[in-house]
Steps between C-alpha positions, in 0.01 A plus 500: 500500500646836395583735785341841456739794497472743790372765263226264378406412858465868585304565182253221569446607860431863411292414194283258699436765764410759237264258325337392827447857616730474801713771340241757399552783245731757658660248739868586546739218416787544746795283400647414840193338664425294189863390477504409868182297465656304215840479671686662212673828417311795355661451157269220371200680651596814309527291180153353563351847552658626178340207317163585652551863405559393138171310514317809622417353841740722693597865465801686634478859615774730622495542880234227522667192359333193354129453553221288356363682197203722558208432268411786273143531376615528137709183536200309630285645221741399225558152642129425534417638154770285342401190696136549402597494132743208503312284751172553317661402170683203657171374643336535160781312325488232769125447470509224234735302725302548821351166601227401742777420747635856469154641566448272799835600650436870445152472653648326807753780546226760465296317764796527737523870419135542592561318829777747595260794478360435847841548663666701228876471451606713199830318454339155498225625271761636257685166500178316417418762237825425318432127531154544348618700201803277448275199445345689208791687340767229537342317207595794277698358204696823439809497728573869435156610618527265796837650592344847503224377730755351740697823497186694581416274794859514626482878489171487686674308778681823577155653544395211727158564650488839330168410342292307751654664806387837368160382379403183693142540380622436148590140596140377501434659160819340368386151603164555328679614183710184509178299492389696194829440316475127572139497379599670174772242436277210602217621271727540200468879477690681222870528581489878469226518763711290735802721438304817568348355819845403632641840406214696656527288814855631552413858404206511742737426787730775374209746484394410854849559641545832317156618611580412861832684482334802344234500771764480771701779337199729489416409858846607611454832319177587683544772767449397859152567636 
């Protein structure tokens, strides 16, 4: 078994904590404590942080140091718009290859998503959401489109919980829309209709998040009573 380099060990530790939400946006990544935890010098930790910076997960500011990247509204907007396009198209291309087994698996995942609504955990819901959509788009025969979808989801991991944490009420609507997408596929609806349903499903979540942020922004601007 290949021994991981110290830099790789540091990278995996920090990346896992960013993905899990333990290191939230704006969290300062101080070299010495991380190095001490891993029983190594700060050099491999610095290398790991530079790698994460190249991936856009970490930023470095003068007099502040390294910190988990803050999520900009425009970045979220662009990522979700792109994912809506490529995931919708991937789902459409995958449709001819989606079997009854695929539909059964996706429906089972969606049922678990519905069960989580009672004691809502945004992170778990997001994990199941990816699992649901993966069952449908993984049958896409175009590897280039599929690669774009995976890139979009990987980028969304940086935004972990940025959708359903902001708009938890959107989760129930999302589950209902999943049922509709499955029904369209099951009933042999036109591929374009399936594509548009999958695309709009993503865009509706985007609209909900942006509306909530706009509402909060205007609320902060209101003068005190």
